[in-house]
PAKOLVO-411409 format. One line per 4 residues: number of its first residue (from 1); for each residue z negated, x negated, y negated of C-alpha. Coordinates in Angstrom, 3 decimals. Each point is the difference from the previous one (the first is absolute). Layout:
% residues N
NUM> Z/X/Y | ...
This chain:
% residues 340
1> 21.317/4.854/10.712 | -1.194/-2.208/-2.845 | 2.423/-1.361/-2.551 | -0.521/-3.703/0.685
5> 1.939/-0.908/-3.150 | -2.229/1.828/-2.503 | -0.691/-2.235/-2.983 | -2.756/-0.619/-2.472
9> 1.337/-1.584/-3.173 | -3.376/-0.712/-1.626 | -0.898/-3.546/-0.982 | -2.796/-1.711/1.856
13> -3.193/-1.021/-1.777 | -1.730/-3.355/0.406 | -0.608/-0.194/3.788 | -2.952/-2.414/-0.305
17> -1.849/2.341/-2.364 | 0.839/2.995/2.174 | -1.332/-1.821/3.070 | -3.244/-0.769/-1.795
21> -0.524/3.581/-1.051 | 1.033/1.564/3.309 | -2.776/-1.883/1.799 | -2.305/2.957/-0.693
25> 2.298/2.640/1.492 | -1.437/1.914/2.936 | 1.137/3.043/1.939 | -2.620/1.831/2.010
29> 1.594/2.294/2.562 | -2.150/3.114/0.279 | 2.099/2.224/2.215 | 3.394/-0.147/1.704
33> 2.115/2.652/1.726 | 3.153/0.001/2.049 | 1.631/3.397/-0.387 | 2.680/1.406/2.322
37> 1.695/3.162/-1.192 | 3.343/1.730/0.438 | 1.864/1.742/-2.851 | -0.552/2.222/-1.823
41> -3.334/-1.317/-1.263 | -2.009/-0.505/-3.165 | -3.138/-2.160/-0.107 | -2.135/-0.087/-3.147
45> -2.258/-2.959/-0.784 | -2.765/0.857/-2.493 | -1.013/-2.295/-2.847 | -3.051/-2.137/0.787
49> -1.539/-1.741/-2.990 | 0.138/-3.764/0.187 | 2.193/-0.074/3.109 | 3.502/-1.327/0.531
53> 2.378/1.520/2.545 | 2.552/-1.780/2.171 | 2.783/1.549/2.094 | 2.415/-1.638/2.432
57> 2.862/1.943/1.570 | 0.347/-1.028/3.640 | 2.703/2.596/0.530 | 1.525/2.059/-2.783
61> 1.277/1.506/-2.114 | -2.760/1.435/-2.180 | -0.451/0.837/-3.685 | -2.976/-1.115/-2.080
65> -0.775/2.651/-2.602 | -2.313/-1.094/-2.787 | -2.220/-1.103/-1.539 | 1.247/2.282/-2.738
69> 3.528/1.369/0.317 | 1.687/-3.129/1.362 | 1.820/0.171/3.357 | 0.813/-3.111/2.066
73> 2.275/0.022/3.038 | -1.421/-2.268/2.722 | 1.535/-1.078/3.280 | -0.833/-2.047/3.078
77> -1.621/-3.314/-0.921 | -0.912/1.007/-3.540 | -3.496/-0.528/-1.409 | -1.663/1.241/-3.176
81> -3.290/-0.752/-1.705 | -1.641/2.472/-2.375 | -2.499/-2.339/-1.727 | -1.957/2.810/-1.664
85> 0.538/2.523/2.787 | 0.431/3.399/-1.572 | 1.005/3.249/1.659 | 3.353/-0.254/1.760
89> 1.878/1.360/2.993 | 2.241/-1.222/2.812 | 2.589/2.660/0.835 | 3.167/0.478/2.000
93> 1.403/2.204/-2.771 | -0.999/-0.196/-3.640 | -0.345/3.797/-0.289 | -2.482/0.412/2.872
97> -3.595/1.034/-0.435 | -2.576/-2.453/1.308 | -3.095/-0.029/2.163 | -2.805/-2.365/-0.964
101> -0.261/-2.990/2.311 | -3.775/0.518/0.222 | 0.529/3.309/1.808 | 1.369/-1.708/3.115
105> -2.190/-1.252/2.831 | 0.757/-3.696/0.536 | -0.405/-1.837/3.297 | -1.769/-3.365/-0.192
109> 2.111/-2.967/1.084 | -2.500/-2.725/-0.922 | -2.515/-0.633/-2.742 | 1.272/1.443/-3.314
113> 3.437/0.843/1.459 | 0.875/3.507/1.163 | 3.070/1.956/1.001 | 1.209/3.421/-1.087
117> 2.602/1.735/2.135 | 1.288/3.302/-1.326 | 3.183/1.970/0.661 | 1.112/-2.839/2.259
121> 3.279/0.284/1.937 | -1.121/-1.129/3.457 | 3.456/0.468/1.558 | 1.577/-2.374/-2.505
125> -2.700/-2.313/-1.433 | 2.655/-2.004/-1.820 | 0.508/2.962/-2.346 | -3.631/-0.118/-1.177
129> -0.795/-1.562/-3.359 | -2.557/-2.831/0.266 | -2.187/-0.910/-2.974 | -2.811/-2.558/-0.147
133> -2.335/0.597/-2.938 | -2.979/-1.862/-1.382 | -2.682/0.997/-2.485 | -1.253/-3.170/-1.658
137> -2.453/-1.208/-2.567 | 2.079/-2.149/-2.270 | -2.148/-2.673/-1.647 | 1.721/-2.457/-2.314
141> -3.251/-1.511/-1.202 | 0.720/-1.919/-3.196 | 3.514/1.480/-0.110 | -1.334/3.544/-0.342
145> 2.046/0.709/-3.184 | 3.167/-0.164/2.106 | -0.809/3.177/1.961 | 0.508/2.259/-3.017
149> 3.329/-1.715/-0.767 | 1.490/0.459/3.466 | 2.605/2.707/0.648 | -1.105/3.105/1.902
153> 2.179/-0.983/2.964 | 0.832/-3.598/0.975 | 2.857/-0.239/2.533 | 0.560/-2.983/2.230
157> 3.793/0.406/0.001 | 0.142/-1.163/-3.624 | -1.264/-3.414/1.147 | 2.100/-0.773/3.053
161> 2.777/-2.082/-1.547 | -2.407/-2.208/-1.928 | -2.555/-0.168/2.830 | 1.907/0.107/3.332
165> -3.040/-1.393/1.809 | -1.548/3.471/-0.003 | 2.760/1.374/2.264 | -1.485/-1.307/3.283
169> -3.331/1.647/-0.891 | 1.691/3.357/-0.580 | 1.973/-0.379/3.217 | -3.232/-0.731/1.883
173> -1.627/3.103/-1.499 | 2.963/2.113/1.093 | -0.279/-1.270/3.589 | -3.760/0.468/0.156
177> 0.206/3.519/-1.466 | 2.481/1.098/2.659 | -1.569/-1.606/3.069 | -3.458/0.718/1.414
181> -0.662/-3.608/0.979 | -3.489/-1.370/0.459 | -1.689/-0.489/-3.372 | 2.849/1.509/-2.030
185> -2.337/2.016/-2.232 | -2.015/-2.999/-1.178 | 3.149/-2.068/-0.487 | 1.561/2.738/-2.138
189> -3.139/0.184/-2.151 | 0.060/-3.742/-0.638 | 3.718/-0.022/-0.767 | -0.482/2.910/-2.415
193> -2.580/-2.075/-1.883 | 2.361/-2.985/-0.141 | 2.967/2.039/-1.257 | -2.149/1.692/-2.652
197> -1.273/-3.349/-1.287 | 3.550/-1.362/0.063 | 1.291/2.903/-2.120 | -2.674/-0.635/-2.631
201> 0.571/-3.751/-0.084 | 3.768/0.401/-0.297 | -0.391/2.522/-2.826 | -2.182/-2.457/-1.922
205> 2.308/-2.961/0.637 | 3.029/2.034/-1.098 | -1.486/0.755/-3.398 | -2.094/3.103/0.637
209> 2.852/2.382/-0.726 | 0.361/-1.072/-3.625 | -3.449/1.263/-1.032 | -1.690/-1.413/-3.096
213> -3.525/-0.719/-1.169 | -2.002/-1.863/2.625 | 3.131/-1.061/1.871 | 1.505/-1.310/-3.225
217> -2.985/-2.326/-0.251 | 0.818/-1.411/3.424 | 3.595/-0.600/-1.024 | -0.961/-1.823/-3.192
221> -0.159/-3.689/1.047 | -2.780/-0.886/-2.454 | -2.054/3.188/0.239 | 0.514/0.057/3.773
225> -1.928/-3.270/0.220 | -2.953/1.695/-1.699 | 0.095/2.978/2.379 | 0.181/-2.338/2.985
229> -2.960/-2.029/-1.275 | -2.129/3.138/-0.434 | 0.819/1.194/3.510 | -0.658/-3.397/1.568
233> -3.421/-0.365/-1.637 | -1.291/3.410/-1.174 | -3.629/-1.147/0.007 | 0.519/-2.736/-2.546
237> -1.534/0.509/-3.441 | 3.372/0.133/-1.704 | 0.288/-0.233/-3.778 | 2.950/1.124/-2.093
241> 0.503/-3.634/-1.036 | 0.293/-1.121/3.640 | 2.475/2.772/0.814 | 2.037/-0.814/-3.093
245> 0.123/-3.618/1.168 | 1.349/1.168/3.375 | 2.795/1.745/-1.888 | 0.477/-2.894/-2.401
249> -0.499/1.963/-3.193 | -2.585/0.772/-2.657 | -2.758/2.505/0.725 | 1.408/2.604/-2.390
253> 3.557/-0.251/1.360 | -1.285/0.156/3.583 | -2.279/2.996/-0.611 | 2.729/1.938/-1.820
257> 2.621/-0.711/2.656 | -2.342/0.765/2.889 | -0.928/3.400/-1.415 | 3.572/0.829/-0.999
261> 1.271/-0.572/3.544 | -2.897/1.168/2.187 | -1.373/2.711/-2.265 | -3.541/-1.398/0.050
265> -2.015/-2.911/-1.305 | -0.503/-3.093/2.173 | -3.716/0.849/0.331 | 0.766/3.544/1.163
269> 2.596/-1.269/2.475 | -2.439/-2.519/1.474 | -2.755/2.615/0.280 | 2.305/2.446/1.812
273> 1.189/-2.756/2.319 | -3.579/-0.954/0.857 | -1.077/3.578/0.681 | 3.011/0.748/2.234
277> -0.795/-3.088/2.039 | -3.684/0.901/0.144 | 0.842/3.502/1.236 | 2.066/-1.531/2.799
281> -2.659/-2.529/0.974 | -2.848/2.525/0.017 | 1.783/2.879/1.721 | 2.224/-1.924/2.422
285> -1.819/-3.237/0.715 | -3.584/1.228/-0.331 | -0.830/-2.628/-2.605 | -3.442/0.473/-1.620
289> 0.217/1.192/-3.604 | -2.006/-2.981/-1.252 | 2.415/-2.413/1.717 | 3.039/1.741/-1.487
293> -1.562/-0.136/-3.461 | -0.751/-3.718/0.270 | 3.443/-0.785/1.437 | 1.639/1.700/-2.988
297> -2.059/-1.830/-2.575 | -2.725/2.557/-0.779 | -3.494/-1.438/-0.383 | -1.487/3.502/-0.167
301> 0.518/2.596/2.718 | -0.775/2.712/-2.561 | 2.819/-1.173/-2.283 | 2.337/-0.156/2.981
305> -0.936/3.547/1.071 | 0.620/1.357/-3.494 | 3.430/-1.632/-0.174 | 0.809/1.205/3.522
309> -0.826/3.632/-0.777 | 1.929/-0.146/-3.274 | 3.179/-1.211/1.749 | -0.202/1.589/3.462
313> -1.769/3.210/-1.013 | -2.873/-0.284/2.477 | -2.856/-2.463/0.599 | 0.615/-2.892/2.412
317> -2.476/1.464/2.503 | 2.296/3.001/0.460 | 2.682/-2.328/1.389 | -2.047/-0.760/3.098
321> 1.981/2.195/2.372 | 0.928/-0.496/3.594 | 2.957/-2.311/0.354 | 2.915/1.885/1.577
325> 0.935/-1.104/3.462 | 3.265/-1.832/0.359 | 2.131/0.208/3.091 | -0.540/-3.076/2.111
329> 2.760/-1.630/1.944 | 0.656/1.815/3.282 | -1.867/-1.323/2.989 | -0.183/0.832/3.655
333> -2.889/2.423/-0.537 | 2.001/2.031/-2.551 | 2.926/1.417/1.993 | 2.090/2.829/-1.382
337> -0.973/3.443/1.206 | 2.024/1.095/3.042 | 2.782/2.472/-0.580 | -1.039/3.602/0.830
């Protein structure tokens, strides 16, 4: 079972600033699976560019192997978020070879939620390992720089002493994973989204694991005010003098300090912030390109498009993709599939 006394000794950052910046965080659940398997087993999850991966252990134990060479022992009630995904495996023994999860034939439970049953012990179901997994698009909007700073694996058990309020959510996930009650699949999907968002928020509030650069700017009381102002009003025609006034310093001192801590000029930071937001609005919310340009302070759509391609690497029109479906709350017309 989980170690409910695990600690995180990091110092929290300014909660008001964190709340402001986390407003843009979104998790789009693309696909979920409940997997039932009896030992020995090895399940490989391939890397999918731009996708996060979430795993919850409804009944353990199980080992998470990777990304890289790291091995994490997980047990019943444990949850992990891999913010950048990456190839990894869930195994009963760390030396076992693995079969790719995409090679199994899942059974649909409801929209976007499936079940994989393999090597199941039908005579003693309680001996089967239960895992609920989610493949997610992890969109932090204006907080995009944080994704690269996050650890490969973010474990919920490092947060439990500081954030005991997450325990009832994990307990609810454990119950839903084990019982085939009406609507359990949709409930599990929603709880997985909540736990994933909670892990990210707690990591930010606890100091982002001691990382530097962009996070250091948030921790600096004076420079943090500048960052917050840019994120609150990215479409404003900011000048260096106005930003220096926010910090309460001269323009030269502000510009030098901003670049020393963030690694970029204030103008570059603002441009990247605007383009990340525009990418989110255009691809996720279907906002017209002209509207996004005007909202971010560009009088010329051509100038906006040039800046967008320079930062994002593709023209804004290429971002007009189908919005991924998200699992809706379970309703009466979405019952779980009957047991075979």
